[in-house]
BALUM-518229 format. One record per residue (C-alpha): residue in one letter; x, y, z. Coordinates in steps of 0.1 Angstrom, whole numbers. Layout:
<pts>
{pt 'A'; {X; Y; Z}}
...
</pts>
This chain:
<pts>
{pt 'M'; {0; 0; 0}}
{pt 'F'; {10; 36; -5}}
{pt 'S'; {20; 56; 26}}
{pt 'S'; {19; 93; 27}}
{pt 'D'; {57; 96; 26}}
{pt 'K'; {63; 72; -2}}
{pt 'N'; {80; 86; -33}}
{pt 'V'; {53; 79; -59}}
{pt 'Q'; {79; 79; -87}}
{pt 'D'; {90; 45; -73}}
{pt 'S'; {57; 31; -87}}
{pt 'C'; {61; 45; -122}}
{pt 'I'; {62; 21; -152}}
{pt 'Y'; {73; 36; -186}}
{pt 'V'; {54; 18; -213}}
{pt 'A'; {75; 14; -244}}
{pt 'Q'; {61; 21; -278}}
{pt 'S'; {54; -9; -301}}
{pt 'R'; {50; 13; -332}}
{pt 'P'; {62; 48; -341}}
{pt 'V'; {40; 78; -333}}
{pt 'N'; {44; 110; -353}}
{pt 'N'; {59; 141; -336}}
{pt 'L'; {45; 176; -343}}
{pt 'E'; {68; 183; -372}}
{pt 'K'; {59; 150; -390}}
{pt 'D'; {22; 155; -384}}
{pt 'V'; {25; 190; -399}}
{pt 'R'; {43; 176; -429}}
{pt 'C'; {18; 148; -434}}
{pt 'G'; {-14; 167; -425}}
{pt 'L'; {-10; 204; -427}}
{pt 'L'; {13; 209; -457}}
{pt 'A'; {-9; 186; -479}}
{pt 'R'; {-45; 189; -489}}
{pt 'P'; {-70; 183; -474}}
{pt 'R'; {-54; 198; -444}}
{pt 'C'; {-57; 182; -409}}
{pt 'L'; {-40; 179; -376}}
{pt 'P'; {-46; 154; -348}}
{pt 'P'; {-65; 167; -317}}
{pt 'K'; {-36; 159; -293}}
{pt 'Y'; {-22; 193; -301}}
{pt 'F'; {-51; 210; -284}}
{pt 'Y'; {-38; 202; -250}}
{pt 'D'; {-12; 226; -240}}
{pt 'E'; {-17; 243; -206}}
{pt 'T'; {-42; 268; -221}}
{pt 'G'; {-60; 242; -241}}
{pt 'S'; {-64; 219; -211}}
{pt 'R'; {-79; 247; -191}}
{pt 'L'; {-103; 256; -219}}
{pt 'F'; {-114; 220; -222}}
{pt 'D'; {-122; 219; -185}}
{pt 'Q'; {-144; 250; -191}}
{pt 'I'; {-161; 233; -221}}
{pt 'C'; {-170; 204; -199}}
{pt 'D'; {-188; 228; -175}}
{pt 'T'; {-209; 245; -202}}
{pt 'E'; {-246; 240; -203}}
{pt 'E'; {-245; 227; -239}}
{pt 'Y'; {-217; 201; -234}}
{pt 'Y'; {-237; 171; -221}}
{pt 'P'; {-211; 142; -225}}
{pt 'T'; {-190; 148; -194}}
{pt 'R'; {-219; 154; -169}}
{pt 'T'; {-240; 126; -184}}
{pt 'E'; {-212; 100; -181}}
{pt 'A'; {-204; 112; -146}}
{pt 'A'; {-240; 108; -136}}
{pt 'L'; {-241; 73; -149}}
{pt 'L'; {-209; 64; -131}}
{pt 'R'; {-222; 80; -99}}
{pt 'Q'; {-254; 59; -101}}
{pt 'F'; {-241; 26; -114}}
{pt 'S'; {-205; 22; -104}}
{pt 'A'; {-213; -3; -76}}
{pt 'E'; {-232; -24; -101}}
{pt 'L'; {-203; -23; -126}}
{pt 'I'; {-178; -32; -99}}
{pt 'D'; {-200; -60; -85}}
{pt 'A'; {-203; -75; -121}}
{pt 'S'; {-165; -73; -128}}
{pt 'S'; {-150; -79; -93}}
{pt 'P'; {-117; -63; -104}}
{pt 'Q'; {-84; -68; -85}}
{pt 'H'; {-70; -41; -108}}
{pt 'I'; {-84; -11; -127}}
{pt 'L'; {-63; 0; -157}}
{pt 'E'; {-75; 32; -173}}
{pt 'F'; {-64; 44; -208}}
{pt 'G'; {-60; 82; -211}}
{pt 'S'; {-67; 87; -175}}
{pt 'G'; {-60; 124; -173}}
{pt 'S'; {-71; 138; -139}}
{pt 'S'; {-91; 106; -132}}
{pt 'R'; {-120; 126; -119}}
{pt 'K'; {-147; 102; -131}}
{pt 'T'; {-127; 72; -120}}
{pt 'R'; {-133; 83; -84}}
{pt 'H'; {-169; 69; -87}}
{pt 'L'; {-155; 34; -95}}
{pt 'L'; {-130; 36; -66}}
{pt 'S'; {-156; 48; -42}}
{pt 'A'; {-178; 19; -52}}
{pt 'C'; {-148; -5; -45}}
{pt 'E'; {-145; 11; -11}}
{pt 'R'; {-182; 7; -3}}
{pt 'L'; {-182; -29; -15}}
{pt 'G'; {-150; -39; 2}}
{pt 'V'; {-133; -47; -31}}
{pt 'A'; {-95; -41; -26}}
{pt 'C'; {-79; -33; -60}}
{pt 'E'; {-49; -16; -76}}
{pt 'Y'; {-54; 14; -98}}
{pt 'L'; {-32; 18; -129}}
{pt 'P'; {-38; 51; -147}}
{pt 'F'; {-22; 51; -182}}
{pt 'D'; {-14; 85; -196}}
{pt 'V'; {13; 104; -216}}
{pt 'C'; {15; 132; -190}}
{pt 'E'; {38; 121; -162}}
{pt 'E'; {31; 153; -142}}
{pt 'M'; {-6; 147; -142}}
{pt 'L'; {-1; 111; -132}}
{pt 'L'; {21; 120; -102}}
{pt 'Q'; {-5; 146; -91}}
{pt 'V'; {-33; 120; -93}}
{pt 'S'; {-12; 95; -73}}
{pt 'Q'; {-6; 120; -46}}
{pt 'E'; {-43; 129; -44}}
{pt 'F'; {-55; 93; -44}}
{pt 'N'; {-30; 84; -18}}
{pt 'Q'; {-46; 109; 5}}
{pt 'D'; {-82; 101; -4}}
{pt 'Y'; {-80; 63; -6}}
{pt 'S'; {-56; 51; 20}}
{pt 'W'; {-63; 14; 11}}
{pt 'L'; {-55; 19; -26}}
{pt 'D'; {-24; 8; -44}}
{pt 'V'; {-15; 31; -74}}
{pt 'K'; {8; 21; -101}}
{pt 'L'; {15; 47; -128}}
{pt 'L'; {18; 37; -164}}
{pt 'I'; {34; 65; -185}}
{pt 'G'; {32; 63; -222}}
{pt 'D'; {10; 68; -253}}
{pt 'Y'; {-17; 42; -257}}
{pt 'T'; {-20; 51; -294}}
{pt 'A'; {16; 38; -298}}
{pt 'G'; {6; 2; -293}}
{pt 'L'; {0; -21; -263}}
{pt 'D'; {26; -48; -269}}
{pt 'Y'; {46; -37; -239}}
{pt 'L'; {16; -28; -216}}
{pt 'H'; {21; -39; -180}}
{pt 'Q'; {-5; -67; -175}}
{pt 'P'; {-15; -73; -139}}
{pt 'S'; {-17; -109; -127}}
{pt 'G'; {-52; -107; -112}}
{pt 'T'; {-86; -99; -126}}
{pt 'C'; {-85; -66; -144}}
{pt 'M'; {-111; -41; -154}}
{pt 'Y'; {-98; -21; -184}}
{pt 'V'; {-114; 14; -186}}
{pt 'F'; {-117; 39; -215}}
{pt 'L'; {-140; 68; -205}}
{pt 'G'; {-149; 102; -218}}
{pt 'S'; {-163; 90; -251}}
{pt 'S'; {-126; 92; -263}}
{pt 'I'; {-133; 62; -285}}
{pt 'G'; {-152; 87; -307}}
{pt 'N'; {-120; 105; -316}}
{pt 'F'; {-110; 74; -336}}
{pt 'S'; {-125; 65; -370}}
{pt 'V'; {-148; 35; -367}}
{pt 'A'; {-120; 13; -382}}
{pt 'E'; {-95; 27; -358}}
{pt 'A'; {-119; 22; -328}}
{pt 'R'; {-124; -14; -337}}
{pt 'A'; {-87; -20; -341}}
{pt 'F'; {-80; -4; -307}}
{pt 'I'; {-106; -25; -289}}
{pt 'K'; {-91; -56; -305}}
{pt 'E'; {-57; -44; -292}}
{pt 'I'; {-71; -42; -257}}
{pt 'R'; {-87; -76; -261}}
{pt 'R'; {-53; -91; -269}}
{pt 'C'; {-41; -79; -235}}
{pt 'M'; {-70; -94; -216}}
{pt 'K'; {-71; -127; -197}}
{pt 'P'; {-103; -148; -191}}
{pt 'G'; {-123; -130; -165}}
{pt 'D'; {-110; -95; -174}}
{pt 'S'; {-135; -69; -185}}
{pt 'L'; {-136; -36; -205}}
{pt 'L'; {-157; -6; -195}}
{pt 'L'; {-163; 18; -223}}
{pt 'G'; {-180; 52; -223}}
{pt 'V'; {-195; 60; -257}}
{pt 'D'; {-214; 90; -270}}
{pt 'R'; {-246; 82; -288}}
{pt 'I'; {-263; 94; -320}}
{pt 'K'; {-289; 120; -311}}
{pt 'D'; {-308; 151; -324}}
{pt 'H'; {-285; 171; -346}}
{pt 'D'; {-293; 204; -328}}
{pt 'V'; {-281; 189; -295}}
{pt 'L'; {-249; 178; -311}}
{pt 'H'; {-243; 211; -328}}
{pt 'A'; {-248; 231; -296}}
{pt 'A'; {-224; 209; -277}}
{pt 'Y'; {-196; 218; -301}}
{pt 'N'; {-206; 254; -306}}
{pt 'D'; {-213; 267; -271}}
{pt 'A'; {-229; 302; -268}}
{pt 'A'; {-199; 314; -247}}
{pt 'G'; {-175; 307; -275}}
{pt 'I'; {-152; 285; -253}}
{pt 'T'; {-150; 257; -279}}
{pt 'Q'; {-141; 283; -305}}
{pt 'E'; {-113; 296; -283}}
{pt 'F'; {-102; 260; -277}}
{pt 'N'; {-100; 252; -314}}
{pt 'L'; {-82; 284; -323}}
{pt 'N'; {-57; 279; -295}}
{pt 'M'; {-42; 251; -316}}
{pt 'L'; {-28; 278; -339}}
{pt 'Q'; {-10; 293; -309}}
{pt 'V'; {5; 259; -301}}
{pt 'L'; {19; 258; -336}}
{pt 'N'; {32; 293; -333}}
{pt 'E'; {51; 285; -301}}
{pt 'K'; {64; 250; -311}}
{pt 'L'; {73; 258; -348}}
{pt 'Q'; {80; 295; -347}}
{pt 'A'; {50; 300; -369}}
{pt 'N'; {30; 332; -375}}
{pt 'F'; {-6; 320; -376}}
{pt 'D'; {-30; 349; -370}}
{pt 'Q'; {-61; 336; -352}}
{pt 'R'; {-81; 365; -366}}
{pt 'K'; {-78; 350; -401}}
{pt 'F'; {-95; 318; -390}}
{pt 'R'; {-129; 308; -376}}
{pt 'H'; {-141; 278; -357}}
{pt 'E'; {-166; 255; -374}}
{pt 'A'; {-181; 223; -360}}
{pt 'S'; {-209; 204; -378}}
{pt 'Y'; {-224; 169; -378}}
{pt 'N'; {-217; 147; -407}}
{pt 'S'; {-248; 125; -409}}
{pt 'V'; {-233; 101; -435}}
{pt 'D'; {-203; 92; -413}}
{pt 'Q'; {-222; 98; -381}}
{pt 'R'; {-196; 121; -365}}
{pt 'I'; {-190; 157; -355}}
{pt 'E'; {-162; 173; -375}}
{pt 'M'; {-144; 203; -362}}
{pt 'Y'; {-125; 226; -384}}
{pt 'L'; {-104; 258; -385}}
{pt 'V'; {-115; 277; -416}}
{pt 'S'; {-93; 303; -433}}
{pt 'E'; {-114; 335; -438}}
{pt 'E'; {-91; 349; -465}}
{pt 'C'; {-62; 339; -488}}
{pt 'H'; {-30; 343; -469}}
{pt 'T'; {4; 327; -463}}
{pt 'V'; {18; 313; -430}}
{pt 'H'; {55; 308; -423}}
{pt 'L'; {68; 279; -402}}
{pt 'K'; {102; 292; -394}}
{pt 'S'; {116; 262; -376}}
{pt 'M'; {107; 240; -405}}
{pt 'D'; {116; 264; -432}}
{pt 'E'; {81; 259; -448}}
{pt 'Q'; {52; 280; -459}}
{pt 'I'; {15; 272; -461}}
{pt 'H'; {-7; 290; -487}}
{pt 'F'; {-42; 291; -475}}
{pt 'L'; {-72; 297; -498}}
{pt 'E'; {-103; 315; -487}}
{pt 'E'; {-126; 290; -469}}
{pt 'E'; {-99; 263; -469}}
{pt 'K'; {-104; 241; -439}}
{pt 'I'; {-81; 223; -414}}
{pt 'L'; {-98; 193; -398}}
{pt 'T'; {-88; 193; -361}}
{pt 'E'; {-111; 167; -345}}
{pt 'I'; {-137; 141; -352}}
{pt 'S'; {-161; 128; -327}}
{pt 'H'; {-180; 97; -339}}
{pt 'K'; {-214; 90; -324}}
{pt 'Y'; {-228; 54; -321}}
{pt 'S'; {-261; 37; -321}}
{pt 'K'; {-270; 13; -293}}
{pt 'Q'; {-261; -16; -315}}
{pt 'G'; {-230; 1; -327}}
{pt 'V'; {-218; 5; -291}}
{pt 'E'; {-222; -32; -284}}
{pt 'D'; {-207; -42; -318}}
{pt 'L'; {-174; -25; -307}}
{pt 'L'; {-170; -51; -280}}
{pt 'T'; {-186; -82; -294}}
{pt 'D'; {-167; -79; -327}}
{pt 'S'; {-136; -83; -306}}
{pt 'G'; {-148; -114; -289}}
{pt 'L'; {-161; -99; -257}}
{pt 'H'; {-196; -106; -244}}
{pt 'I'; {-217; -78; -229}}
{pt 'L'; {-222; -79; -192}}
{pt 'K'; {-239; -46; -188}}
{pt 'H'; {-252; -19; -211}}
{pt 'I'; {-262; 12; -191}}
{pt 'E'; {-279; 40; -210}}
{pt 'A'; {-288; 75; -199}}
{pt 'E'; {-326; 80; -197}}
{pt 'N'; {-325; 102; -228}}
{pt 'A'; {-302; 77; -246}}
{pt 'Y'; {-275; 104; -249}}
{pt 'F'; {-247; 82; -236}}
{pt 'S'; {-238; 46; -229}}
{pt 'L'; {-216; 28; -204}}
{pt 'V'; {-210; -7; -217}}
{pt 'L'; {-191; -35; -198}}
{pt 'G'; {-178; -64; -217}}
{pt 'R'; {-160; -95; -204}}
{pt 'L'; {-136; -119; -221}}
</pts>
């Protein structure tokens, strides 16, 4: 068990990559210097972007965070009872705010387990470990530091029954093919009796979706435009935010929100550190994020197509969101 004076860094495990992941310069060369232009959403999250995203989660329009948290608050004990985990391993754990509902349920049910948050940000993981050491004196915490998109071949696999957790509707940021491939990758890490808890955003009224990504206060707009500032700082670029606008709309064919930065005029941007220029046309778009939405059957198919059987499928009353628990 952790004690208050234990150096939490002693419990860090660095997860090696099993496949290469692009750095910023390569992503810019592959996605921004070519048409159609795109960048992965991981570049949203500098200090300013992380703060803005927390503000987005508190807006009236952005239902996913509060809906998922409410489901976890109400049904965590049921999920823990069904899976009886000795370990909880969470992908992209971040601040682990919603995971507290699962751990509190473990505490109420007398289920002693180890928590293994897996995230690329070591500083955040160390903070979570210190907080959880204070709040859950019974809990062992083992930090997994790495990028889960870089493959799971070297993922630490605990010996006892494990509940793998992927919350926040983050699965929606993958294409459907990528989502299925990632679930299958998790499946290959699992042992008989292990489970996977997935939080998934559902298809719903287009007006609700549009509002969630175009809040009245303009925080999502600021969040999207901040990616340009990240490029300015990292690549000595001269993007002018005033020459771009935020655009987010629902693609009903692909069943996903698509978020763009749209050039409002023809202009040229210089990337000094890369010795490159980008010539933007008026109304030319940079795709910065997708957020795929699933039907009820589509949610279950993500797990069953990978050989897992559904233990629990918990829906919000308005069917806005699903928590689905599958077992090997």
